[in-house]
KOLRO-642760 format. One record per residue (C-alpha): residue in three letters; x, y, z. Coordinates in nm, 3 decimals. Example, Ala and Ser with C-alpha at 12.3 -4.5 7.8 and 13.67 -1.06 7.14 Angstrom:
<site><aa>ALA</aa><xx>1.230</xx><yy>-0.450</yy><zz>0.780</zz></site>
<site><aa>SER</aa><xx>1.367</xx><yy>-0.106</yy><zz>0.714</zz></site>
//
This chain:
<site><aa>MET</aa><xx>0.586</xx><yy>1.069</yy><zz>1.636</zz></site>
<site><aa>GLU</aa><xx>0.208</xx><yy>1.067</yy><zz>1.600</zz></site>
<site><aa>PRO</aa><xx>0.100</xx><yy>0.856</yy><zz>1.299</zz></site>
<site><aa>VAL</aa><xx>-0.040</xx><yy>1.043</yy><zz>0.998</zz></site>
<site><aa>ILE</aa><xx>-0.276</xx><yy>0.923</yy><zz>0.725</zz></site>
<site><aa>THR</aa><xx>-0.271</xx><yy>1.141</yy><zz>0.415</zz></site>
<site><aa>VAL</aa><xx>-0.554</xx><yy>1.156</yy><zz>0.163</zz></site>
<site><aa>GLY</aa><xx>-0.519</xx><yy>1.325</yy><zz>-0.175</zz></site>
<site><aa>LEU</aa><xx>-0.807</xx><yy>1.554</yy><zz>-0.269</zz></site>
<site><aa>ASP</aa><xx>-0.894</xx><yy>1.679</yy><zz>-0.617</zz></site>
<site><aa>GLY</aa><xx>-1.256</xx><yy>1.785</yy><zz>-0.577</zz></site>
<site><aa>THR</aa><xx>-1.415</xx><yy>1.469</yy><zz>-0.720</zz></site>
<site><aa>PRO</aa><xx>-1.674</xx><yy>1.261</yy><zz>-0.531</zz></site>
<site><aa>GLU</aa><xx>-1.420</xx><yy>0.979</yy><zz>-0.528</zz></site>
<site><aa>SER</aa><xx>-1.165</xx><yy>1.188</yy><zz>-0.341</zz></site>
<site><aa>VAL</aa><xx>-1.431</xx><yy>1.291</yy><zz>-0.087</zz></site>
<site><aa>ALA</aa><xx>-1.515</xx><yy>0.921</yy><zz>-0.038</zz></site>
<site><aa>ALA</aa><xx>-1.143</xx><yy>0.854</yy><zz>0.003</zz></site>
<site><aa>ALA</aa><xx>-1.130</xx><yy>1.124</yy><zz>0.271</zz></site>
<site><aa>GLY</aa><xx>-1.421</xx><yy>0.957</yy><zz>0.453</zz></site>
<site><aa>TRP</aa><xx>-1.246</xx><yy>0.620</yy><zz>0.443</zz></site>
<site><aa>ALA</aa><xx>-0.918</xx><yy>0.777</yy><zz>0.559</zz></site>
<site><aa>ALA</aa><xx>-1.098</xx><yy>0.954</yy><zz>0.846</zz></site>
<site><aa>ARG</aa><xx>-1.245</xx><yy>0.629</yy><zz>0.974</zz></site>
<site><aa>GLU</aa><xx>-0.906</xx><yy>0.461</yy><zz>0.944</zz></site>
<site><aa>ALA</aa><xx>-0.737</xx><yy>0.747</yy><zz>1.130</zz></site>
<site><aa>ALA</aa><xx>-0.995</xx><yy>0.717</yy><zz>1.408</zz></site>
<site><aa>LEU</aa><xx>-0.937</xx><yy>0.341</yy><zz>1.433</zz></site>
<site><aa>ARG</aa><xx>-0.559</xx><yy>0.382</yy><zz>1.445</zz></site>
<site><aa>GLY</aa><xx>-0.541</xx><yy>0.695</yy><zz>1.659</zz></site>
<site><aa>ALA</aa><xx>-0.379</xx><yy>0.889</yy><zz>1.376</zz></site>
<site><aa>THR</aa><xx>-0.394</xx><yy>1.244</yy><zz>1.247</zz></site>
<site><aa>LEU</aa><xx>-0.568</xx><yy>1.291</yy><zz>0.912</zz></site>
<site><aa>ARG</aa><xx>-0.392</xx><yy>1.508</yy><zz>0.657</zz></site>
<site><aa>LEU</aa><xx>-0.608</xx><yy>1.655</yy><zz>0.380</zz></site>
<site><aa>LEU</aa><xx>-0.377</xx><yy>1.728</yy><zz>0.087</zz></site>
<site><aa>HIS</aa><xx>-0.455</xx><yy>1.921</yy><zz>-0.229</zz></site>
<site><aa>ALA</aa><xx>-0.174</xx><yy>1.994</yy><zz>-0.475</zz></site>
<site><aa>TRP</aa><xx>-0.177</xx><yy>2.221</yy><zz>-0.780</zz></site>
<site><aa>VAL</aa><xx>0.116</xx><yy>2.377</yy><zz>-0.960</zz></site>
<site><aa>LEU</aa><xx>-0.066</xx><yy>2.711</yy><zz>-0.995</zz></site>
<site><aa>LEU</aa><xx>-0.141</xx><yy>2.767</yy><zz>-0.628</zz></site>
<site><aa>SER</aa><xx>-0.048</xx><yy>3.113</yy><zz>-0.513</zz></site>
<site><aa>LEU</aa><xx>0.222</xx><yy>3.145</yy><zz>-0.248</zz></site>
<site><aa>GLU</aa><xx>0.035</xx><yy>3.439</yy><zz>-0.095</zz></site>
<site><aa>SER</aa><xx>-0.342</xx><yy>3.417</yy><zz>-0.059</zz></site>
<site><aa>ALA</aa><xx>-0.589</xx><yy>3.704</yy><zz>-0.053</zz></site>
<site><aa>GLN</aa><xx>-0.698</xx><yy>3.822</yy><zz>0.293</zz></site>
<site><aa>SER</aa><xx>-1.070</xx><yy>3.764</yy><zz>0.242</zz></site>
<site><aa>PRO</aa><xx>-1.244</xx><yy>3.463</yy><zz>0.078</zz></site>
<site><aa>SER</aa><xx>-1.315</xx><yy>3.552</yy><zz>-0.281</zz></site>
<site><aa>GLU</aa><xx>-1.325</xx><yy>3.381</yy><zz>-0.617</zz></site>
<site><aa>GLU</aa><xx>-1.058</xx><yy>3.629</yy><zz>-0.720</zz></site>
<site><aa>ASP</aa><xx>-0.824</xx><yy>3.456</yy><zz>-0.476</zz></site>
<site><aa>GLN</aa><xx>-0.615</xx><yy>3.210</yy><zz>-0.679</zz></site>
<site><aa>ASN</aa><xx>-0.640</xx><yy>2.958</yy><zz>-0.397</zz></site>
<site><aa>TYR</aa><xx>-1.014</xx><yy>2.999</yy><zz>-0.343</zz></site>
<site><aa>TRP</aa><xx>-1.128</xx><yy>2.678</yy><zz>-0.515</zz></site>
<site><aa>ALA</aa><xx>-0.841</xx><yy>2.475</yy><zz>-0.373</zz></site>
<site><aa>ARG</aa><xx>-0.941</xx><yy>2.590</yy><zz>-0.025</zz></site>
<site><aa>GLN</aa><xx>-1.305</xx><yy>2.504</yy><zz>-0.099</zz></site>
<site><aa>ILE</aa><xx>-1.205</xx><yy>2.148</yy><zz>-0.189</zz></site>
<site><aa>VAL</aa><xx>-1.020</xx><yy>2.096</yy><zz>0.138</zz></site>
<site><aa>ASP</aa><xx>-1.273</xx><yy>2.280</yy><zz>0.354</zz></site>
<site><aa>GLY</aa><xx>-1.562</xx><yy>2.087</yy><zz>0.201</zz></site>
<site><aa>ALA</aa><xx>-1.399</xx><yy>1.754</yy><zz>0.277</zz></site>
<site><aa>ARG</aa><xx>-1.321</xx><yy>1.865</yy><zz>0.631</zz></site>
<site><aa>ALA</aa><xx>-1.683</xx><yy>1.971</yy><zz>0.689</zz></site>
<site><aa>ALA</aa><xx>-1.815</xx><yy>1.635</yy><zz>0.567</zz></site>
<site><aa>ILE</aa><xx>-1.569</xx><yy>1.444</yy><zz>0.784</zz></site>
<site><aa>GLY</aa><xx>-1.636</xx><yy>1.662</yy><zz>1.089</zz></site>
<site><aa>GLN</aa><xx>-1.999</xx><yy>1.553</yy><zz>1.100</zz></site>
<site><aa>ARG</aa><xx>-1.894</xx><yy>1.188</yy><zz>1.152</zz></site>
<site><aa>PHE</aa><xx>-1.565</xx><yy>1.232</yy><zz>1.337</zz></site>
<site><aa>PRO</aa><xx>-1.586</xx><yy>1.559</yy><zz>1.533</zz></site>
<site><aa>ASP</aa><xx>-1.287</xx><yy>1.477</yy><zz>1.756</zz></site>
<site><aa>LEU</aa><xx>-1.049</xx><yy>1.361</yy><zz>1.484</zz></site>
<site><aa>PRO</aa><xx>-0.731</xx><yy>1.570</yy><zz>1.455</zz></site>
<site><aa>ILE</aa><xx>-0.712</xx><yy>1.707</yy><zz>1.100</zz></site>
<site><aa>VAL</aa><xx>-0.440</xx><yy>1.900</yy><zz>0.917</zz></site>
<site><aa>GLU</aa><xx>-0.515</xx><yy>2.087</yy><zz>0.595</zz></site>
<site><aa>ASP</aa><xx>-0.236</xx><yy>2.118</yy><zz>0.342</zz></site>
<site><aa>LEU</aa><xx>-0.237</xx><yy>2.314</yy><zz>0.016</zz></site>
<site><aa>VAL</aa><xx>0.080</xx><yy>2.238</yy><zz>-0.178</zz></site>
<site><aa>ARG</aa><xx>0.211</xx><yy>2.428</yy><zz>-0.479</zz></site>
<site><aa>ALA</aa><xx>0.350</xx><yy>2.133</yy><zz>-0.672</zz></site>
<site><aa>ASP</aa><xx>0.271</xx><yy>1.867</yy><zz>-0.927</zz></site>
<site><aa>PRO</aa><xx>0.027</xx><yy>1.623</yy><zz>-0.761</zz></site>
<site><aa>ARG</aa><xx>0.260</xx><yy>1.328</yy><zz>-0.830</zz></site>
<site><aa>ASP</aa><xx>0.549</xx><yy>1.495</yy><zz>-0.653</zz></site>
<site><aa>ALA</aa><xx>0.331</xx><yy>1.620</yy><zz>-0.368</zz></site>
<site><aa>LEU</aa><xx>0.176</xx><yy>1.277</yy><zz>-0.303</zz></site>
<site><aa>ARG</aa><xx>0.510</xx><yy>1.096</yy><zz>-0.318</zz></site>
<site><aa>ALA</aa><xx>0.657</xx><yy>1.347</yy><zz>-0.072</zz></site>
<site><aa>ALA</aa><xx>0.350</xx><yy>1.309</yy><zz>0.152</zz></site>
<site><aa>ALA</aa><xx>0.389</xx><yy>0.930</yy><zz>0.149</zz></site>
<site><aa>ASP</aa><xx>0.742</xx><yy>0.966</yy><zz>0.284</zz></site>
<site><aa>ALA</aa><xx>0.604</xx><yy>1.151</yy><zz>0.586</zz></site>
<site><aa>SER</aa><xx>0.291</xx><yy>0.938</yy><zz>0.639</zz></site>
<site><aa>GLY</aa><xx>0.202</xx><yy>0.593</yy><zz>0.762</zz></site>
<site><aa>MET</aa><xx>-0.063</xx><yy>0.548</yy><zz>0.493</zz></site>
<site><aa>LEU</aa><xx>-0.174</xx><yy>0.716</yy><zz>0.170</zz></site>
<site><aa>VAL</aa><xx>-0.537</xx><yy>0.714</yy><zz>0.050</zz></site>
<site><aa>LEU</aa><xx>-0.653</xx><yy>0.799</yy><zz>-0.303</zz></site>
<site><aa>GLY</aa><xx>-0.991</xx><yy>0.815</yy><zz>-0.476</zz></site>
<site><aa>SER</aa><xx>-1.060</xx><yy>0.609</yy><zz>-0.786</zz></site>
<site><aa>ARG</aa><xx>-1.337</xx><yy>0.640</yy><zz>-1.042</zz></site>
<site><aa>ASP</aa><xx>-1.595</xx><yy>0.371</yy><zz>-1.105</zz></site>
<site><aa>MET</aa><xx>-1.616</xx><yy>0.287</yy><zz>-1.477</zz></site>
<site><aa>ALA</aa><xx>-1.975</xx><yy>0.157</yy><zz>-1.511</zz></site>
<site><aa>PRO</aa><xx>-2.089</xx><yy>-0.091</yy><zz>-1.632</zz></site>
<site><aa>LEU</aa><xx>-1.755</xx><yy>-0.268</yy><zz>-1.580</zz></site>
<site><aa>THR</aa><xx>-1.757</xx><yy>-0.189</yy><zz>-1.207</zz></site>
<site><aa>SER</aa><xx>-1.384</xx><yy>-0.136</yy><zz>-1.211</zz></site>
<site><aa>TYR</aa><xx>-1.137</xx><yy>0.118</yy><zz>-1.081</zz></site>
<site><aa>PHE</aa><xx>-0.995</xx><yy>0.381</yy><zz>-1.310</zz></site>
<site><aa>LEU</aa><xx>-0.655</xx><yy>0.518</yy><zz>-1.218</zz></site>
<site><aa>GLY</aa><xx>-0.508</xx><yy>0.811</yy><zz>-1.408</zz></site>
<site><aa>ASP</aa><xx>-0.137</xx><yy>0.873</yy><zz>-1.450</zz></site>
<site><aa>VAL</aa><xx>-0.112</xx><yy>1.043</yy><zz>-1.111</zz></site>
<site><aa>GLY</aa><xx>-0.264</xx><yy>0.757</yy><zz>-0.910</zz></site>
<site><aa>LEU</aa><xx>-0.085</xx><yy>0.486</yy><zz>-1.105</zz></site>
<site><aa>GLN</aa><xx>0.258</xx><yy>0.644</yy><zz>-1.069</zz></site>
<site><aa>VAL</aa><xx>0.210</xx><yy>0.712</yy><zz>-0.700</zz></site>
<site><aa>LEU</aa><xx>0.076</xx><yy>0.361</yy><zz>-0.636</zz></site>
<site><aa>ALA</aa><xx>0.371</xx><yy>0.198</yy><zz>-0.812</zz></site>
<site><aa>ARG</aa><xx>0.629</xx><yy>0.383</yy><zz>-0.602</zz></site>
<site><aa>SER</aa><xx>0.466</xx><yy>0.459</yy><zz>-0.268</zz></site>
<site><aa>PRO</aa><xx>0.681</xx><yy>0.338</yy><zz>0.024</zz></site>
<site><aa>VAL</aa><xx>0.375</xx><yy>0.302</yy><zz>0.251</zz></site>
<site><aa>PRO</aa><xx>0.041</xx><yy>0.119</yy><zz>0.224</zz></site>
<site><aa>THR</aa><xx>-0.172</xx><yy>0.298</yy><zz>-0.036</zz></site>
<site><aa>VAL</aa><xx>-0.549</xx><yy>0.253</yy><zz>-0.033</zz></site>
<site><aa>LEU</aa><xx>-0.776</xx><yy>0.306</yy><zz>-0.334</zz></site>
<site><aa>VAL</aa><xx>-1.135</xx><yy>0.406</yy><zz>-0.261</zz></site>
<site><aa>ARG</aa><xx>-1.426</xx><yy>0.484</yy><zz>-0.487</zz></site>
<site><aa>ALA</aa><xx>-1.753</xx><yy>0.656</yy><zz>-0.403</zz></site>
<site><aa>ARG</aa><xx>-2.047</xx><yy>0.437</yy><zz>-0.314</zz></site>
<site><aa>GLU</aa><xx>-2.333</xx><yy>0.454</yy><zz>-0.561</zz></site>
<site><aa>ASN</aa><xx>-2.680</xx><yy>0.564</yy><zz>-0.447</zz></site>
<site><aa>SER</aa><xx>-2.560</xx><yy>0.697</yy><zz>-0.113</zz></site>
<site><aa>ALA</aa><xx>-2.657</xx><yy>1.039</yy><zz>0.019</zz></site>
<site><aa>ASP</aa><xx>-2.346</xx><yy>1.042</yy><zz>0.238</zz></site>
<site><aa>THR</aa><xx>-2.055</xx><yy>1.149</yy><zz>0.015</zz></site>
<site><aa>THR</aa><xx>-1.805</xx><yy>0.999</yy><zz>0.259</zz></site>
<site><aa>ASP</aa><xx>-1.977</xx><yy>0.657</yy><zz>0.263</zz></site>
<site><aa>THR</aa><xx>-1.758</xx><yy>0.392</yy><zz>0.098</zz></site>
<site><aa>GLY</aa><xx>-1.958</xx><yy>0.083</yy><zz>0.193</zz></site>
<site><aa>ASP</aa><xx>-1.651</xx><yy>-0.072</yy><zz>0.352</zz></site>
<site><aa>GLU</aa><xx>-1.827</xx><yy>-0.292</yy><zz>0.607</zz></site>
<site><aa>GLY</aa><xx>-1.723</xx><yy>-0.657</yy><zz>0.588</zz></site>
<site><aa>ASP</aa><xx>-1.430</xx><yy>-0.888</yy><zz>0.646</zz></site>
<site><aa>VAL</aa><xx>-1.073</xx><yy>-0.814</yy><zz>0.549</zz></site>
<site><aa>VAL</aa><xx>-0.936</xx><yy>-1.027</yy><zz>0.263</zz></site>
<site><aa>VAL</aa><xx>-0.565</xx><yy>-1.068</yy><zz>0.191</zz></site>
<site><aa>GLY</aa><xx>-0.421</xx><yy>-1.222</yy><zz>-0.123</zz></site>
<site><aa>LEU</aa><xx>-0.105</xx><yy>-1.426</yy><zz>-0.060</zz></site>
<site><aa>SER</aa><xx>0.136</xx><yy>-1.572</yy><zz>-0.315</zz></site>
<site><aa>LEU</aa><xx>0.354</xx><yy>-1.777</yy><zz>-0.074</zz></site>
<site><aa>HIS</aa><xx>0.653</xx><yy>-1.734</yy><zz>-0.308</zz></site>
<site><aa>GLY</aa><xx>0.860</xx><yy>-1.526</yy><zz>-0.070</zz></site>
<site><aa>PRO</aa><xx>0.853</xx><yy>-1.328</yy><zz>0.255</zz></site>
<site><aa>CYS</aa><xx>0.566</xx><yy>-1.083</yy><zz>0.286</zz></site>
<site><aa>ASP</aa><xx>0.557</xx><yy>-0.996</yy><zz>0.655</zz></site>
<site><aa>ALA</aa><xx>0.453</xx><yy>-0.634</yy><zz>0.600</zz></site>
<site><aa>LEU</aa><xx>0.154</xx><yy>-0.749</yy><zz>0.391</zz></site>
<site><aa>VAL</aa><xx>0.032</xx><yy>-1.007</yy><zz>0.643</zz></site>
<site><aa>ALA</aa><xx>0.091</xx><yy>-0.773</yy><zz>0.938</zz></site>
<site><aa>PHE</aa><xx>-0.118</xx><yy>-0.499</yy><zz>0.774</zz></site>
<site><aa>ALA</aa><xx>-0.401</xx><yy>-0.743</yy><zz>0.700</zz></site>
<site><aa>PHE</aa><xx>-0.412</xx><yy>-0.884</yy><zz>1.053</zz></site>
<site><aa>GLU</aa><xx>-0.391</xx><yy>-0.539</yy><zz>1.211</zz></site>
<site><aa>SER</aa><xx>-0.671</xx><yy>-0.410</yy><zz>0.986</zz></site>
<site><aa>ALA</aa><xx>-0.895</xx><yy>-0.703</yy><zz>1.081</zz></site>
<site><aa>ALA</aa><xx>-0.813</xx><yy>-0.657</yy><zz>1.449</zz></site>
<site><aa>LYS</aa><xx>-0.890</xx><yy>-0.283</yy><zz>1.441</zz></site>
<site><aa>ARG</aa><xx>-1.226</xx><yy>-0.350</yy><zz>1.275</zz></site>
<site><aa>ASP</aa><xx>-1.306</xx><yy>-0.658</yy><zz>1.486</zz></site>
<site><aa>VAL</aa><xx>-1.385</xx><yy>-0.862</yy><zz>1.174</zz></site>
<site><aa>ALA</aa><xx>-1.262</xx><yy>-1.189</yy><zz>1.031</zz></site>
<site><aa>LEU</aa><xx>-0.960</xx><yy>-1.219</yy><zz>0.803</zz></site>
<site><aa>ARG</aa><xx>-0.989</xx><yy>-1.426</yy><zz>0.488</zz></site>
<site><aa>ALA</aa><xx>-0.654</xx><yy>-1.536</yy><zz>0.342</zz></site>
<site><aa>VAL</aa><xx>-0.683</xx><yy>-1.629</yy><zz>-0.027</zz></site>
<site><aa>HIS</aa><xx>-0.427</xx><yy>-1.818</yy><zz>-0.235</zz></site>
<site><aa>GLY</aa><xx>-0.465</xx><yy>-1.925</yy><zz>-0.596</zz></site>
<site><aa>ILE</aa><xx>-0.265</xx><yy>-2.201</yy><zz>-0.768</zz></site>
<site><aa>ARG</aa><xx>-0.258</xx><yy>-2.281</yy><zz>-1.136</zz></site>
<site><aa>VAL</aa><xx>-0.301</xx><yy>-2.645</yy><zz>-1.231</zz></site>
<site><aa>PRO</aa><xx>0.002</xx><yy>-2.745</yy><zz>-1.443</zz></site>
<site><aa>VAL</aa><xx>-0.058</xx><yy>-2.847</yy><zz>-1.803</zz></site>
<site><aa>PRO</aa><xx>0.043</xx><yy>-3.215</yy><zz>-1.750</zz></site>
<site><aa>ALA</aa><xx>-0.246</xx><yy>-3.247</yy><zz>-1.505</zz></site>
<site><aa>TYR</aa><xx>-0.504</xx><yy>-3.197</yy><zz>-1.779</zz></site>
<site><aa>THR</aa><xx>-0.650</xx><yy>-3.502</yy><zz>-1.952</zz></site>
<site><aa>ARG</aa><xx>-0.865</xx><yy>-3.502</yy><zz>-2.262</zz></site>
<site><aa>THR</aa><xx>-1.183</xx><yy>-3.458</yy><zz>-2.061</zz></site>
<site><aa>ASP</aa><xx>-1.088</xx><yy>-3.334</yy><zz>-1.715</zz></site>
<site><aa>VAL</aa><xx>-0.811</xx><yy>-3.266</yy><zz>-1.465</zz></site>
<site><aa>ASP</aa><xx>-0.616</xx><yy>-3.547</yy><zz>-1.306</zz></site>
<site><aa>SER</aa><xx>-0.776</xx><yy>-3.566</yy><zz>-0.962</zz></site>
<site><aa>TYR</aa><xx>-0.465</xx><yy>-3.707</yy><zz>-0.792</zz></site>
<site><aa>ILE</aa><xx>-0.250</xx><yy>-3.413</yy><zz>-0.908</zz></site>
<site><aa>SER</aa><xx>-0.513</xx><yy>-3.149</yy><zz>-0.826</zz></site>
<site><aa>VAL</aa><xx>-0.576</xx><yy>-3.292</yy><zz>-0.478</zz></site>
<site><aa>SER</aa><xx>-0.202</xx><yy>-3.309</yy><zz>-0.407</zz></site>
<site><aa>LEU</aa><xx>-0.161</xx><yy>-2.947</yy><zz>-0.518</zz></site>
<site><aa>LEU</aa><xx>-0.447</xx><yy>-2.834</yy><zz>-0.296</zz></site>
<site><aa>GLU</aa><xx>-0.323</xx><yy>-3.022</yy><zz>0.009</zz></site>
<site><aa>GLY</aa><xx>0.029</xx><yy>-2.884</yy><zz>-0.033</zz></site>
<site><aa>ALA</aa><xx>-0.095</xx><yy>-2.527</yy><zz>-0.082</zz></site>
<site><aa>ARG</aa><xx>-0.320</xx><yy>-2.551</yy><zz>0.223</zz></site>
<site><aa>ARG</aa><xx>-0.031</xx><yy>-2.672</yy><zz>0.438</zz></site>
<site><aa>ASN</aa><xx>0.191</xx><yy>-2.388</yy><zz>0.313</zz></site>
<site><aa>LEU</aa><xx>-0.079</xx><yy>-2.129</yy><zz>0.372</zz></site>
<site><aa>SER</aa><xx>-0.146</xx><yy>-2.255</yy><zz>0.725</zz></site>
<site><aa>GLU</aa><xx>0.224</xx><yy>-2.253</yy><zz>0.803</zz></site>
<site><aa>ALA</aa><xx>0.266</xx><yy>-1.898</yy><zz>0.673</zz></site>
<site><aa>LEU</aa><xx>-0.022</xx><yy>-1.774</yy><zz>0.890</zz></site>
<site><aa>ARG</aa><xx>0.069</xx><yy>-1.970</yy><zz>1.204</zz></site>
<site><aa>PRO</aa><xx>0.285</xx><yy>-1.703</yy><zz>1.377</zz></site>
<site><aa>TRP</aa><xx>0.034</xx><yy>-1.430</yy><zz>1.296</zz></site>
<site><aa>ARG</aa><xx>-0.254</xx><yy>-1.630</yy><zz>1.443</zz></site>
<site><aa>SER</aa><xx>-0.053</xx><yy>-1.645</yy><zz>1.765</zz></site>
<site><aa>GLU</aa><xx>0.015</xx><yy>-1.271</yy><zz>1.760</zz></site>
<site><aa>TYR</aa><xx>-0.351</xx><yy>-1.186</yy><zz>1.689</zz></site>
<site><aa>PRO</aa><xx>-0.543</xx><yy>-1.463</yy><zz>1.871</zz></site>
<site><aa>ARG</aa><xx>-0.873</xx><yy>-1.271</yy><zz>1.863</zz></site>
<site><aa>VAL</aa><xx>-0.878</xx><yy>-1.242</yy><zz>1.483</zz></site>
<site><aa>ARG</aa><xx>-1.090</xx><yy>-1.511</yy><zz>1.322</zz></site>
<site><aa>VAL</aa><xx>-0.906</xx><yy>-1.650</yy><zz>1.019</zz></site>
<site><aa>GLU</aa><xx>-1.045</xx><yy>-1.831</yy><zz>0.717</zz></site>
<site><aa>GLU</aa><xx>-0.801</xx><yy>-1.995</yy><zz>0.476</zz></site>
<site><aa>VAL</aa><xx>-0.909</xx><yy>-2.025</yy><zz>0.113</zz></site>
<site><aa>VAL</aa><xx>-0.714</xx><yy>-2.204</yy><zz>-0.163</zz></site>
<site><aa>ARG</aa><xx>-0.849</xx><yy>-2.206</yy><zz>-0.518</zz></site>
<site><aa>THR</aa><xx>-0.722</xx><yy>-2.399</yy><zz>-0.820</zz></site>
<site><aa>GLU</aa><xx>-0.731</xx><yy>-2.102</yy><zz>-1.055</zz></site>
<site><aa>SER</aa><xx>-0.512</xx><yy>-1.808</yy><zz>-1.146</zz></site>
<site><aa>PRO</aa><xx>-0.403</xx><yy>-1.605</yy><zz>-0.843</zz></site>
<site><aa>ALA</aa><xx>-0.557</xx><yy>-1.290</yy><zz>-0.992</zz></site>
<site><aa>ARG</aa><xx>-0.897</xx><yy>-1.452</yy><zz>-1.041</zz></site>
<site><aa>ALA</aa><xx>-0.881</xx><yy>-1.619</yy><zz>-0.699</zz></site>
<site><aa>VAL</aa><xx>-0.811</xx><yy>-1.291</yy><zz>-0.520</zz></site>
<site><aa>VAL</aa><xx>-1.086</xx><yy>-1.096</yy><zz>-0.699</zz></site>
<site><aa>ARG</aa><xx>-1.343</xx><yy>-1.372</yy><zz>-0.641</zz></site>
<site><aa>GLY</aa><xx>-1.228</xx><yy>-1.408</yy><zz>-0.282</zz></site>
<site><aa>ALA</aa><xx>-1.294</xx><yy>-1.038</yy><zz>-0.222</zz></site>
<site><aa>SER</aa><xx>-1.668</xx><yy>-1.078</yy><zz>-0.281</zz></site>
<site><aa>GLY</aa><xx>-1.853</xx><yy>-0.925</yy><zz>0.015</zz></site>
<site><aa>ALA</aa><xx>-1.533</xx><yy>-0.794</yy><zz>0.171</zz></site>
<site><aa>GLY</aa><xx>-1.488</xx><yy>-0.456</yy><zz>0.337</zz></site>
<site><aa>LEU</aa><xx>-1.120</xx><yy>-0.430</yy><zz>0.244</zz></site>
<site><aa>LEU</aa><xx>-0.892</xx><yy>-0.620</yy><zz>0.008</zz></site>
<site><aa>VAL</aa><xx>-0.521</xx><yy>-0.623</yy><zz>0.093</zz></site>
<site><aa>VAL</aa><xx>-0.268</xx><yy>-0.710</yy><zz>-0.177</zz></site>
<site><aa>GLY</aa><xx>0.109</xx><yy>-0.677</yy><zz>-0.196</zz></site>
<site><aa>ARG</aa><xx>0.359</xx><yy>-0.501</yy><zz>-0.419</zz></site>
<site><aa>ARG</aa><xx>0.726</xx><yy>-0.587</yy><zz>-0.407</zz></site>
<site><aa>GLN</aa><xx>0.938</xx><yy>-0.283</yy><zz>-0.333</zz></site>
<site><aa>GLU</aa><xx>1.216</xx><yy>-0.411</yy><zz>-0.555</zz></site>
<site><aa>PRO</aa><xx>1.055</xx><yy>-0.588</yy><zz>-0.852</zz></site>
<site><aa>LEU</aa><xx>1.258</xx><yy>-0.848</yy><zz>-1.040</zz></site>
<site><aa>PRO</aa><xx>1.445</xx><yy>-0.731</yy><zz>-1.352</zz></site>
<site><aa>LEU</aa><xx>1.219</xx><yy>-0.692</yy><zz>-1.653</zz></site>
<site><aa>ARG</aa><xx>0.913</xx><yy>-0.738</yy><zz>-1.430</zz></site>
<site><aa>PRO</aa><xx>0.653</xx><yy>-0.457</yy><zz>-1.402</zz></site>
<site><aa>ARG</aa><xx>0.603</xx><yy>-0.278</yy><zz>-1.072</zz></site>
<site><aa>ILE</aa><xx>0.234</xx><yy>-0.365</yy><zz>-1.090</zz></site>
<site><aa>GLY</aa><xx>0.181</xx><yy>-0.736</yy><zz>-1.153</zz></site>
<site><aa>PRO</aa><xx>-0.131</xx><yy>-0.924</yy><zz>-1.271</zz></site>
<site><aa>VAL</aa><xx>-0.278</xx><yy>-0.984</yy><zz>-0.925</zz></site>
<site><aa>LEU</aa><xx>-0.244</xx><yy>-0.619</yy><zz>-0.829</zz></site>
<site><aa>GLN</aa><xx>-0.385</xx><yy>-0.509</yy><zz>-1.165</zz></site>
<site><aa>ALA</aa><xx>-0.684</xx><yy>-0.738</yy><zz>-1.124</zz></site>
<site><aa>ALA</aa><xx>-0.745</xx><yy>-0.617</yy><zz>-0.769</zz></site>
<site><aa>VAL</aa><xx>-0.717</xx><yy>-0.250</yy><zz>-0.864</zz></site>
<site><aa>HIS</aa><xx>-0.951</xx><yy>-0.281</yy><zz>-1.160</zz></site>
<site><aa>HIS</aa><xx>-1.210</xx><yy>-0.533</yy><zz>-1.044</zz></site>
<site><aa>ALA</aa><xx>-1.227</xx><yy>-0.559</yy><zz>-0.665</zz></site>
<site><aa>PRO</aa><xx>-1.571</xx><yy>-0.458</yy><zz>-0.528</zz></site>
<site><aa>CYS</aa><xx>-1.428</xx><yy>-0.286</yy><zz>-0.219</zz></site>
<site><aa>PRO</aa><xx>-1.145</xx><yy>-0.052</yy><zz>-0.112</zz></site>
<site><aa>VAL</aa><xx>-0.803</xx><yy>-0.195</yy><zz>-0.202</zz></site>
<site><aa>ALA</aa><xx>-0.494</xx><yy>-0.155</yy><zz>0.018</zz></site>
<site><aa>VAL</aa><xx>-0.166</xx><yy>-0.204</yy><zz>-0.167</zz></site>
<site><aa>VAL</aa><xx>0.116</xx><yy>-0.285</yy><zz>0.076</zz></site>
<site><aa>PRO</aa><xx>0.481</xx><yy>-0.264</yy><zz>-0.035</zz></site>
<site><aa>HIS</aa><xx>0.699</xx><yy>-0.545</yy><zz>0.100</zz></site>
<site><aa>GLU</aa><xx>1.033</xx><yy>-0.713</yy><zz>0.041</zz></site>
//
């Protein structure tokens, strides 16, 4: 079956930017782009001629406008338009089940330069069975589909369990873009390592050396599978959340993971994912994994 990338549209500049990002990704992956707009009040039967009296007029304008903007940059990209009479949460979750990737727009909350996710995006993100990418519009750009996503791919790794789907997505994304992959891992220095004035250098060095070995070992099979991808390994002695956000500086895409089956009493969206979603300076791909 031909792969499909679905983008949710709601008429905001952010959703148009998300459509532009999704179009480029579909072109890179040889996929069909699905433009989805959902509203519970859509009419089952539309008027014959375009008119503001048609209950679906504005919904159709949203989808048609995004398609026109995308068509200027990707004239040969196969596109499917889909107006769905349903709650956006339900429509997006259903679309994720039939797609290889889901793309959503996210507002920029200046001056914090962070993502803002409403209930719809948050609920979909926490339960999507496929990689879900959050994109915000680029400031001061005349091109509404421009997301400023040029740069290396960065992946945040915890090394506390298997995460093959996460690493595979990161390597494939870097390979498709022909850019380097930066693998970032953060480790907290344990309390006993702190002295009155500093951190015990022996403990901190041992932690770093061990983490670097573990990171290299985790990436070894993927380096062999993707020999043309240039890989940089970064280990920081700071909280994983801070390490991932700082490591994403200058990146074109940040890839983080979300466990499909979170541990009991643990939230579906952990601190690293929260930090990435709210503070990363680039599009964020959230990949569910075991």
